[in-house]
Each structure stands twice: as structure tokens, then as C-alpha cells.
PDB file of N, CA, C and O in Angstrom, chain B, residues numbered from 101:
ATOM      1  N   MET B 101     -13.333  22.659   9.671  1.00  0.00           N
ATOM      2  CA  MET B 101     -13.801  23.099   8.359  1.00  0.00           C
ATOM      3  C   MET B 101     -13.789  21.927   7.374  1.00  0.00           C
ATOM      4  O   MET B 101     -14.724  21.759   6.591  1.00  0.00           O
ATOM      5  N   GLN B 102     -12.736  21.127   7.417  1.00  0.00           N
ATOM      6  CA  GLN B 102     -12.666  19.967   6.518  1.00  0.00           C
ATOM      7  C   GLN B 102     -13.792  18.989   6.819  1.00  0.00           C
ATOM      8  O   GLN B 102     -14.333  18.344   5.921  1.00  0.00           O
ATOM      9  N   ARG B 103     -14.132  18.892   8.096  1.00  0.00           N
ATOM     10  CA  ARG B 103     -15.144  17.931   8.502  1.00  0.00           C
ATOM     11  C   ARG B 103     -16.480  18.237   7.826  1.00  0.00           C
ATOM     12  O   ARG B 103     -17.155  17.332   7.334  1.00  0.00           O
ATOM     13  N   SER B 104     -16.857  19.518   7.804  1.00  0.00           N
ATOM     14  CA  SER B 104     -18.129  19.888   7.184  1.00  0.00           C
ATOM     15  C   SER B 104     -18.095  19.620   5.686  1.00  0.00           C
ATOM     16  O   SER B 104     -19.113  19.261   5.093  1.00  0.00           O
ATOM     17  N   ALA B 105     -16.937  19.791   5.077  1.00  0.00           N
ATOM     18  CA  ALA B 105     -16.808  19.537   3.636  1.00  0.00           C
ATOM     19  C   ALA B 105     -17.051  18.059   3.356  1.00  0.00           C
ATOM     20  O   ALA B 105     -17.725  17.702   2.390  1.00  0.00           O
ATOM     21  N   VAL B 106     -16.499  17.213   4.206  1.00  0.00           N
ATOM     22  CA  VAL B 106     -16.682  15.770   4.039  1.00  0.00           C
ATOM     23  C   VAL B 106     -18.150  15.413   4.258  1.00  0.00           C
ATOM     24  O   VAL B 106     -18.713  14.597   3.528  1.00  0.00           O
ATOM     25  N   ALA B 107     -18.762  16.025   5.262  1.00  0.00           N
ATOM     26  CA  ALA B 107     -20.176  15.765   5.548  1.00  0.00           C
ATOM     27  C   ALA B 107     -21.021  16.199   4.366  1.00  0.00           C
ATOM     28  O   ALA B 107     -22.000  15.536   4.021  1.00  0.00           O
ATOM     29  N   GLY B 108     -20.647  17.314   3.742  1.00  0.00           N
ATOM     30  CA  GLY B 108     -21.381  17.796   2.576  1.00  0.00           C
ATOM     31  C   GLY B 108     -21.308  16.802   1.441  1.00  0.00           C
ATOM     32  O   GLY B 108     -22.304  16.535   0.767  1.00  0.00           O
ATOM     33  N   LYS B 109     -20.124  16.257   1.232  1.00  0.00           N
ATOM     34  CA  LYS B 109     -19.950  15.275   0.154  1.00  0.00           C
ATOM     35  C   LYS B 109     -20.775  14.027   0.448  1.00  0.00           C
ATOM     36  O   LYS B 109     -21.381  13.448  -0.453  1.00  0.00           O
ATOM     37  N   ALA B 110     -20.795  13.618   1.706  1.00  0.00           N
ATOM     38  CA  ALA B 110     -21.558  12.429   2.084  1.00  0.00           C
ATOM     39  C   ALA B 110     -23.036  12.674   1.831  1.00  0.00           C
ATOM     40  O   ALA B 110     -23.749  11.789   1.357  1.00  0.00           O
ATOM     41  N   ARG B 111     -23.491  13.880   2.149  1.00  0.00           N
ATOM     42  CA  ARG B 111     -24.902  14.229   1.950  1.00  0.00           C
ATOM     43  C   ARG B 111     -25.238  14.202   0.465  1.00  0.00           C
ATOM     44  O   ARG B 111     -26.288  13.698   0.065  1.00  0.00           O
ATOM     45  N   VAL B 112     -24.341  14.748  -0.348  1.00  0.00           N
ATOM     46  CA  VAL B 112     -24.543  14.749  -1.803  1.00  0.00           C
ATOM     47  C   VAL B 112     -24.626  13.319  -2.307  1.00  0.00           C
ATOM     48  O   VAL B 112     -25.447  12.994  -3.165  1.00  0.00           O
ATOM     49  N   HIS B 113     -23.765  12.470  -1.762  1.00  0.00           N
ATOM     50  CA  HIS B 113     -23.748  11.067  -2.184  1.00  0.00           C
ATOM     51  C   HIS B 113     -25.079  10.403  -1.845  1.00  0.00           C
ATOM     52  O   HIS B 113     -25.615   9.633  -2.642  1.00  0.00           O
ATOM     53  N   GLU B 114     -25.612  10.705  -0.655  1.00  0.00           N
ATOM     54  CA  GLU B 114     -26.891  10.116  -0.253  1.00  0.00           C
ATOM     55  C   GLU B 114     -28.012  10.619  -1.144  1.00  0.00           C
ATOM     56  O   GLU B 114     -28.897   9.859  -1.536  1.00  0.00           O
ATOM     57  N   LEU B 115     -27.967  11.911  -1.462  1.00  0.00           N
ATOM     58  CA  LEU B 115     -28.974  12.487  -2.355  1.00  0.00           C
ATOM     59  C   LEU B 115     -28.918  11.799  -3.707  1.00  0.00           C
ATOM     60  O   LEU B 115     -29.949  11.437  -4.274  1.00  0.00           O
ATOM     61  N   ALA B 116     -27.721  11.622  -4.212  1.00  0.00           N
ATOM     62  CA  ALA B 116     -27.535  10.974  -5.509  1.00  0.00           C
ATOM     63  C   ALA B 116     -28.113   9.556  -5.462  1.00  0.00           C
ATOM     64  O   ALA B 116     -28.723   9.088  -6.424  1.00  0.00           O
ATOM     65  N   LYS B 117     -27.910   8.891  -4.337  1.00  0.00           N
ATOM     66  CA  LYS B 117     -28.430   7.526  -4.181  1.00  0.00           C
ATOM     67  C   LYS B 117     -29.951   7.539  -4.289  1.00  0.00           C
ATOM     68  O   LYS B 117     -30.539   6.723  -4.998  1.00  0.00           O
ATOM     69  N   GLU B 118     -30.581   8.475  -3.578  1.00  0.00           N
ATOM     70  CA  GLU B 118     -32.040   8.564  -3.581  1.00  0.00           C
ATOM     71  C   GLU B 118     -32.566   8.888  -4.972  1.00  0.00           C
ATOM     72  O   GLU B 118     -33.563   8.321  -5.419  1.00  0.00           O
ATOM     73  N   LEU B 119     -31.887   9.804  -5.649  1.00  0.00           N
ATOM     74  CA  LEU B 119     -32.345  10.239  -6.969  1.00  0.00           C
ATOM     75  C   LEU B 119     -31.943   9.262  -8.061  1.00  0.00           C
ATOM     76  O   LEU B 119     -32.473   9.303  -9.171  1.00  0.00           O
ATOM     77  N   GLY B 120     -31.006   8.386  -7.739  1.00  0.00           N
ATOM     78  CA  GLY B 120     -30.581   7.398  -8.718  1.00  0.00           C
ATOM     79  C   GLY B 120     -29.617   7.983  -9.737  1.00  0.00           C
ATOM     80  O   GLY B 120     -29.560   7.530 -10.880  1.00  0.00           O
ATOM     81  N   VAL B 121     -28.859   8.992  -9.318  1.00  0.00           N
ATOM     82  CA  VAL B 121     -27.869   9.581 -10.229  1.00  0.00           C
ATOM     83  C   VAL B 121     -26.504   9.570  -9.560  1.00  0.00           C
ATOM     84  O   VAL B 121     -26.405   9.356  -8.351  1.00  0.00           O
ATOM     85  N   GLU B 122     -25.467   9.795 -10.326  1.00  0.00           N
ATOM     86  CA  GLU B 122     -24.125   9.820  -9.752  1.00  0.00           C
ATOM     87  C   GLU B 122     -23.902  11.118  -8.991  1.00  0.00           C
ATOM     88  O   GLU B 122     -24.449  12.159  -9.355  1.00  0.00           O
ATOM     89  N   SER B 123     -23.101  11.057  -7.938  1.00  0.00           N
ATOM     90  CA  SER B 123     -22.818  12.247  -7.144  1.00  0.00           C
ATOM     91  C   SER B 123     -22.179  13.331  -8.001  1.00  0.00           C
ATOM     92  O   SER B 123     -22.362  14.522  -7.750  1.00  0.00           O
ATOM     93  N   LYS B 124     -21.434  12.913  -9.009  1.00  0.00           N
ATOM     94  CA  LYS B 124     -20.801  13.888  -9.913  1.00  0.00           C
ATOM     95  C   LYS B 124     -21.864  14.724 -10.602  1.00  0.00           C
ATOM     96  O   LYS B 124     -21.709  15.935 -10.764  1.00  0.00           O
ATOM     97  N   THR B 125     -22.942  14.071 -11.006  1.00  0.00           N
ATOM     98  CA  THR B 125     -24.029  14.779 -11.680  1.00  0.00           C
ATOM     99  C   THR B 125     -24.667  15.774 -10.726  1.00  0.00           C
ATOM    100  O   THR B 125     -24.962  16.909 -11.100  1.00  0.00           O
ATOM    101  N   VAL B 126     -24.878  15.336  -9.482  1.00  0.00           N
ATOM    102  CA  VAL B 126     -25.486  16.216  -8.484  1.00  0.00           C
ATOM    103  C   VAL B 126     -24.588  17.418  -8.238  1.00  0.00           C
ATOM    104  O   VAL B 126     -25.060  18.554  -8.189  1.00  0.00           O
ATOM    105  N   LEU B 127     -23.293  17.167  -8.083  1.00  0.00           N
ATOM    106  CA  LEU B 127     -22.348  18.255  -7.843  1.00  0.00           C
ATOM    107  C   LEU B 127     -22.358  19.233  -9.001  1.00  0.00           C
ATOM    108  O   LEU B 127     -22.294  20.445  -8.797  1.00  0.00           O
ATOM    109  N   ALA B 128     -22.438  18.713 -10.211  1.00  0.00           N
ATOM    110  CA  ALA B 128     -22.442  19.572 -11.395  1.00  0.00           C
ATOM    111  C   ALA B 128     -23.675  20.470 -11.381  1.00  0.00           C
ATOM    112  O   ALA B 128     -23.605  21.633 -11.778  1.00  0.00           O
ATOM    113  N   LYS B 129     -24.803  19.931 -10.923  1.00  0.00           N
ATOM    114  CA  LYS B 129     -26.033  20.718 -10.892  1.00  0.00           C
ATOM    115  C   LYS B 129     -25.984  21.760  -9.790  1.00  0.00           C
ATOM    116  O   LYS B 129     -26.573  22.834  -9.916  1.00  0.00           O
ATOM    117  N   LEU B 130     -25.277  21.444  -8.704  1.00  0.00           N
ATOM    118  CA  LEU B 130     -25.193  22.377  -7.577  1.00  0.00           C
ATOM    119  C   LEU B 130     -24.309  23.569  -7.907  1.00  0.00           C
ATOM    120  O   LEU B 130     -24.499  24.653  -7.354  1.00  0.00           O
ATOM    121  N   LYS B 131     -23.342  23.380  -8.805  1.00  0.00           N
ATOM    122  CA  LYS B 131     -22.410  24.466  -9.122  1.00  0.00           C
ATOM    123  C   LYS B 131     -23.098  25.580  -9.888  1.00  0.00           C
ATOM    124  O   LYS B 131     -22.462  26.574 -10.236  1.00  0.00           O
TER     125      LYS B 131
END
């Protein structure tokens, strides 16, 4: 279960990279 959570964070980080925003911003939008 922890593994998928880490993978999710990594995916968010990659998305943030592509969009040019911080992962924190992406996470805030996902909530």
C-alpha cells in the first residue's frame, strides 16, 4: 500500500515537471 502512495507522489512530481508547477500546487488542485 505504501508503495502505491510513493508511486502516486512520483507521478504527481512528473506531472508538475511537465506543467512547470510545483508538486505542492498540483496536490492542492487534486484535493
